[in-house]
N, C-alpha and C positions, 0 to 999 in steps of 0.2 A: 309538468308540461301543460301548456294552455290548451283549452278545448279547440280553439281555432287551429293551433299547430297540429294537434292530433287529427282533426278533420282534414286538414290539408295533406298531411302524410297519408292518411287513409285514402283520400281521393287520388293522390298520386300513385299509390300502390295499386289501387283498384284499376286505374287507367292502364298501368303497366301490365297487370294480370289480364285485363280485358284485351290489350293489344296482343299479348302472348296467346291468349285463347283464340283471337282472330287469326293470328298467324298459323296456329295449330289447325284451326278449321280449314284455312286455305290449303295448308299442306295435306290435310286429310282429303280435301276435294281434288287436289292434284294427284294424290295417290289413287283415288277412285278413278280419275281420268286415265292414269297409267294402267290401272287394272282393266278398264274398258278397252283401251287400245290393245293391251295384251290379248284380251279375249277376241277382239276383232281380227288381230293378226293371226291368232291361232286358227280361227275359223277360215280366214282367207287362205292361209297356206294349206290348210287341210282340204279346203274346196279345190284349190288348184291341183293338189296332188291327186285327189280323187278324179278330177276332170281329166288329168293325163291318163290315168289308168283306164277310165271308161272310154275315152277316145280311142285308145289302142285296141281295146277289146271290140268296140263297135266296128272299127275298120277291118279288123280280122274277121269278124262275123260276116260282113258284107262281101268280103273277098271269097270266103268259103261258100257262102250261099250262091254266089255267081258261078263258082266252079262246079257246084253240085247241080244247079238248075239251069244255068245258062240264061237266066232271065235278064233282060235289058234293065229292068227296074233295079236289080241289085248292082248292076254295073254302074248305073247312074248314081246310086247311093254311094258306091265306092268312089266314084269320081268326085261326088260332092264332098266326101271326107277328104279326099286328096286336096280339093280346093281349100278345105278348112285347115290344112296343114300349117298355113301361114298364121292362122289364129292360134294354133297350138304353140307355134314359135313365139308369138307375141306373149303368150302366157309364160313361157319359159324366160323370155327376156324380162318380163315384169317381175318374175320370181327372183331373177338375178339382180334386179335393181333394188330388191329389198335387202335389209341388213341381215344376211344369212350367215350362219356359222360356216367355217371351212368344211366340216363334215357334210353339212347340208348341201353346199355347193358341189362337193365331190359326188354325192349321190345324185344330184340333179344332172350333172354332166354325164354321169354313167347312164342315167335313164334316157337322156337325150341321144347318146350314142347308140344305145340298144334300140331305141325307137327308129332311128335311121336304118339300122340293120334289119329290123322287122319290116319296115316299109319297103325296103329293097326286095325282100323275099316275096312279099305280097304283090308288088308291082310286076315282078317277073312272072309270077303265077298267073296273074290276070292277063298278061300279054300272051301266054301260052294258050290260055282259053280262047282268046280272040283268034289265034291262028289255027285253032282246032286241036291242039295237043292238050286235051282235057285231062287225060290220065296223068301226064307229067305235072300238070298244074295241081291236080288233086294230091299227088305225092308230095309236092312242095308245100301245100297248105296244111296237109294233115300229117306230114312227116315229122321226124324227130328234130330236124333243123328248125322248123317253124315253132314247135313246142319249146325248144330250147331258147329261141329268140324271144318268144312271148314271155317265157318265165324270166328271162334276163331283163325284160322291160319291167315286169311287175315287182321284181325283187328290189331294185334301187328306189322305185317309186314308194314301195312299202317302207323301205328304210328311211327315205326322205321324210315321209309322213310321220314315222316314229320319232325321228330326230326333231322335227318341227314340234310335234306334240310334247316331247320332253322339255324342249327349250321354252316354248311358250307357256307350258304348264308351270315351269319353275318361275318364269317371269310373272305369270299370273299370281302364283302363291306369294312371291315377293311383294308385288303391288298390293295384294290383299292384306298381307301382314303390315306393310307400311301404312296402308289406309287405316287398318284397325289401330295401329300404334298412334298415328296422328290423331285419330278420333278419340282415343283414350286420353291422350295428352290434352286435347281441346276440352274434353269433358272434365278432366281433373282441374285444369285451369279455371274453367267455368265454376266448378264446385268450390275451389279455393276462393275465387272472387266472391261468390255468394256467401261463403262462410265468413270471409273477412268483412264483407258488408254487414252481415248480421252481427258479427262480433263487435264491430265499431258501433253499430246501432245500439247493441246492448250495453257496451262499456260506456259510450259517450252519453246516450240518451237516458239510460236507466241508472247506471252506477254513478256517473259523474254529473248528471243533470237532474233526472227525475227524483232520485232518492234524496240528494241534498235540498232540492227545491221543496219536496214534500216535508222534509224536516224543518225547513225554514218558514213554511207557510204559517204554521201555528205561532212561531216566534214573531214573525212580522205582524200577524193579526193582533197579538198581545201588545206589541210596540205601538201599533196604530191606535190601540185603546189607551195609550200612555201608561201601560203597565211595564215600567222599566226594571222591575224586580226579576224579570225572566232572565234565565241564564242562556247566553249565546255561546254554543260550542266553538272553540277556537279552531279554525281550519287553516292550516299553513300551506294549502295547495296554491301553486302559482298559476292559477287559471281564472276564468271569469267567475266561477262559483266562489273561489277564494277571495277575489276582489269584492264580490257581493257580500260575503261574510264579513270582510274587513269593514265594508261600508256600513253594515248593520251594527257591527261593534262600535264604530264611531258614532252612529246615530243613537245607540243605547247610551254610550258614555256621555254624549251631549245631552240626552234626555235626563240622565241622572244628575249631570252637572246643573242643568236648568232647574230640575226639581230642588236640588240643594240650594241654588241661588234664590229660588222662589221661597223655599222654607226660611232661608236666612233673611230674605226681604220681609216675609211675613212676621218672623220673630223680631226683626228690627222695627217694623211698624208697630207691633204689639208693645215693645219696650217704649217706643216714643209715645204711644197713646197712654200707657200706664204712667209714664213720667209726667205727661201733660195733666192727667187726672190728679196725680199727686201734687203737682204745682198749684192746681186750682184749690185743692183742699188746704195746702199750706198757706195760701193767701187768706183763707177764711179762718185759720186758727187764731185763738185769742190768748192761749197760754202755752208754755213750754210742754206741759203734759199732753195737751192736744196735739202739738207738733210731733212729739215722740210717738204718740199713738198712730198718727198718720204715716210716719216713716215705717213703723213696725208693720203696718198693714200693706203698704205698697212695695216695699223693698223686696219681699219674697215673691211677689207677683212679677216684678220686673226681672229679677235674677233668682230663679228658683233653685239654682245650684250653689248659691252663696248664702251662708249664714252670717250673722253680724250683730254689731252693737251700735247704738248711737250714744256718744259721749258729749256732754255739754260742759263747757268751762265755767267755773264759778266766778262770781263777781270780783274776787280778789286775785284771780288769775294764778292761783296756786295749785289747782288740781282740776282734773276732768272727772266728772261723776257720770255713772251709767244712767241713761234716761230711758232706754228701751232696748229690747233684743228680739231676734226672730230666728227661727229654724235651729235653735239649740246649738250655738257655737261651742267649740271645745274650750277655747279660752274664755274665762268668765271672771274678769277683773272688775271689781265694783268701782274703783277709782285709782288714779295714778297721776303722778306729776307730769306736766307737759314735757319735761326733759326726758321722760322714759319712752318717748316716741320719736323715731327718726323723721317721720313725716311732718310732725309739728316743728321739729328743729329746723328742717330744711324748707318748710313751707310749701311742700309739693308731695304728691303721692309716693308712697314707699312700699315696695314689695318685699316681704320677708319669707325665707325658706323656700323660695322658688329656685330649685336646682342649686341652692346654696352658693349663689354667685354674688350675694350682697349680705351685709350684716343684718341681723334680725333685731327688731325692736325689743328693748328690755321688758316692756309691759306684757309681751307674749310669754315670757318665761321659757321653760324647757320644751314647750310644745313645738313639734316639727311640722304642724299643719301650714300649708302655704296661705299667706295672709296678705291683705292690702290695706294700708292705712291712708285715708284720704282726708286731709285737713279741711275743716269748714271755715271759710274765710269770707269776710264781707268788708269791702273798702280797705283792704290791707290789714284787717284786724282778725285774729283767730278767735272763733267763738265756740268751736267744738271739733269733733272728730267722728268720721264714719269708719268703722272697722269691719272688714269683710274677710271671710276665710272660706276656702273651698271645702265642699262636703266630700266625704270619703269616696275615692275612686273617680272623681269628676274634676276635670281641669276646666275651669270656667273663667279664670282671670286672664283674658286675652286682650289684644289691642282694642278690638271693637267694644268689649265689655268695659274696659277701663275708660273709654271715651264717655259711655253713658254713665258710668259710676261718677266720673268727674262732673258730668252735667247735673246729675242728681245732687252731688255734694254742693255744687255751686248754688242750686236753688234752695237746698236745705239751709245752707249758710246764710243766704239772703233772708230767708224766712225767719231764721233764728235771730239774726241781727235786727230785723224789723220788729220782732216781738220784744227784744230788749230795748230797742229805741222807743217802742210804744210804752213799754213799762216805765222807762225813764221819763217820758212825757207825762204819763199818768201820775207818776210820783211827783213830778214838778207841779202838776195841777192839784193834787190832793194832799201833798206833804209839805211840811215847813222846811225851807231850805237850810235853816241853821241847825235845827235839832233832829231833822229826819222824821218828826212825828206827823201824824195826820193833822191837816190844818182845819181852820174854822169852817171853811166851805164844806169840807168832807163831813164835819160834825153836823152841820145843818142838814145836809142831804140825808145823812143816816137817820136823824130824828124825824125829818119830814116823811121819810119812807116808812118808818115805824108808826107814825101818827096815822097814816092812811091805811094801815092794815086793819082788817075787820075786827080781829081779836088780837091786839098786840100782846106779846109776851111780857112778863115782868122784867124790869130793868132798873138798875141803880146807877146813880151818877155821882162823880166827885168833882168839885171845883178846887183847884190847888193854886196857891199863890206863894211865890218866894218872898220870904220876909226880908225887909230892908234891902231890896235889890238895888234901889237908887244909890244906897250907900256904897255898894260894890263898884258901881259904875263911876261914881264920883271919886272914890279913893284909889281904886286900882285900874280904872279905865274901862272902855267899852270892850276891849279884847278879853279882859278878865270876866266882865259881865256875860259875854257870849259863852265863855268857857263854863261859867256857873250854870247857865241854862242848859248847855249840852250835857253837863254832868248830872244835873237833876233829871233831865229827860232820859238818860241812860239808866238811872236808878229806877225810875218809874216803869220803863219797859221791862227791866229785869224782874221787878216785883210782880207786875201785872201778868206778864207772860201770856199764856193762852186764855186766861180768864176774861179778858176784855180788850178794849182798844184805848190808846192814849192819844190825846189831841192837844195841840197848842191852841189855846183859846185866843190868845193875843197878849203881846208884851211878855210879862213874866208869869202869866196865868195859864193853867193847863186844865184839861178836862179828861176824866176817865169814865168810860161807860162799861158797865158790867152786865151784859145780857143774862137774864135769868136770876140776877141777884136781888136780894132784899136789903133792908136797912142794916141788918146785922152784918151781912157780908160786906156791905159798903163800909161800915165802921171798921171792920177787921182789916180790910184792904187799905183803908186810909191810914190807920195806925201803923201798919207795916211800912207804908211809904214814908210817913213822917219820921219814923224811927230810923229807917235806912238813910234818909237824907241827912238827918241830924248827926248820925254817926260817921259820915263820910268826910274826911279832911280834904281840903281843896288847895291846889297850888297852881300857879301860872308862871311859866318861864323861871322856875326855880324859886319863886316867891310864894311864901305860905299865905293863903287867903283866910285861913281859919275854918270855922264851921258855918254851915248854912242851915237854916230852918225853913219849914214851910207851914202854912196855915191851910186847913182843908175843911170844906163844907160838903156834906153828903145829903142826898135825897133819894127816895125810892118811888117807883110808880108801878102799879097804881095804888100802893099802900097809903101814901100820904098826899096824893094829888095826881092830876092828869099828867100824861107824858109831855104835853106841850110846854108845861111849866117846870119840867124837871131841872133844866139848867138854871132857870131863874131861882128856884127854891134852893138848889145847892149853892148858888152864888150868894143868896141872902144868908145862908148858914156860914159861908166863908167870911162875909163881912162881919158877922158876929164873932167869928174866931179871931179875926184881925183886931177888931176893936176890944176883944177880951184879953189881949196880951200876946197874940201870935203864938206860933208853934203849938197850935191847938187843932183838934178835930171836933167839929160841931155838926150834929145831925139836924136836918131841917125840921124834923118833927119834935126835936127837943132843943130848940134854940137857946133854952136856958141852961142846958147841961153842958159841962166842959170836960174834955179829956185832956189832962195836962201832960206835958212832955216830961220826960226824965230830965234831970238837971243837965 
């Protein structure tokens, strides 16, 4: 029940009890008035009765004194009393006008009759005294008849007074009892009213207002400090305090929701800032290794609950190889075919093992961890894959996170494509288009860079020329000639490997630089190249081209000359080899020495 309803009911009941108390007090006042009237009536009737008795005795005394003394004074007093007889009659009439009981009226009538008889005896005796018959008068006034008449007068008067006293006493007691009863009722109603008022005050102000308000004061103070972790007790009362509690609940829930939204907004802003920082770093990377390192650094900062891998597609588009990892993912596949990922097949993000509502990617294997595969694409071309998986007990692949994951994947894909495009442009600038070898420009830059070093390291060089190359072009055509150069270039790359770099010097001439090599190393490498080329059969479009041989000149620096003349000295040794019959290896320091080829 609402406090206002309780207050209204309490007010109404208090008004009713107050009205009852007022009525009881009025009744008590009336009973007191009745009591006072009863007392006045008792006194009045008693006074009238006593007045009748005294008047009769006084008149008898005056008559007797006159008969004894014969004094005119007593006669005058008797006559005066006689004149007052009318006043006595008025008293009797007034008594009769009062609400007397029948017994009282009968006693009054008898007293009146006896008074008349007594008056007649006394009047007759006074008359005898006046005519001189004093003795007869005395006998009449002092005789038994007078005594009997006087006693007859006093007896009904006494009975009348006793009846009046009994009746008025009873009325007085009844009035007093009624007054006491009405007073007690009024006091009881007043006490009940006061008790009700105090009870309502205690119940409403203390139990239903003061106590809940005191309990809520600390809660409201903490909520005012934006401490929404405070627990608000749920009060199901349907009153103003209940409404206030519900309002505080709503305020707390709104505060919690606002904090949650602010936390999400802050996390969202942090994710955006981290992705923006990653984008800036991605734009500054120069190699795929640097790009992989940047992704491994910023991915766990953006999504701390997601472990993952960065996979890069190889140039032949036959496999995706692992470039970097973060937060120790469960699935640790080093490489897999593009067809092993549904995300790459479909060209869009694919979720695996999330409530098992979709098929899992084969490259995940038997792992049941929820995972997300996001293809890395640029200009419609797939360049790699971002693989994410949720860490144990944390669900992180939601709609919002997928949006940022796709944004990250888009930027990583563009950066990876830019690196590949830059690599392609670099290759076009420093590599020969036909053989894929480093070109003359790259050779010159490498030598110039080494020349300007304060203490250049030892280096050996080889100048290689394909023997009778014009004969291949003339006999088999330029296509066969191109094939011959490509085959020789492949053999040289295979033989040199990591020991040095192979350059196309121009036409059918090639250069090999062996950093840290000397003349002996150069001669050994040259002989291996010459032998491998001579042993390789050539064919073009099913047509056998026969065997090809090469002539090689070697030089070393600083053993037999400065670095600036390394290529020139090796080229001079090459000319000696060609003029000496070809298919030879000649060292610049021993231009007269020949190393013949096997037949």
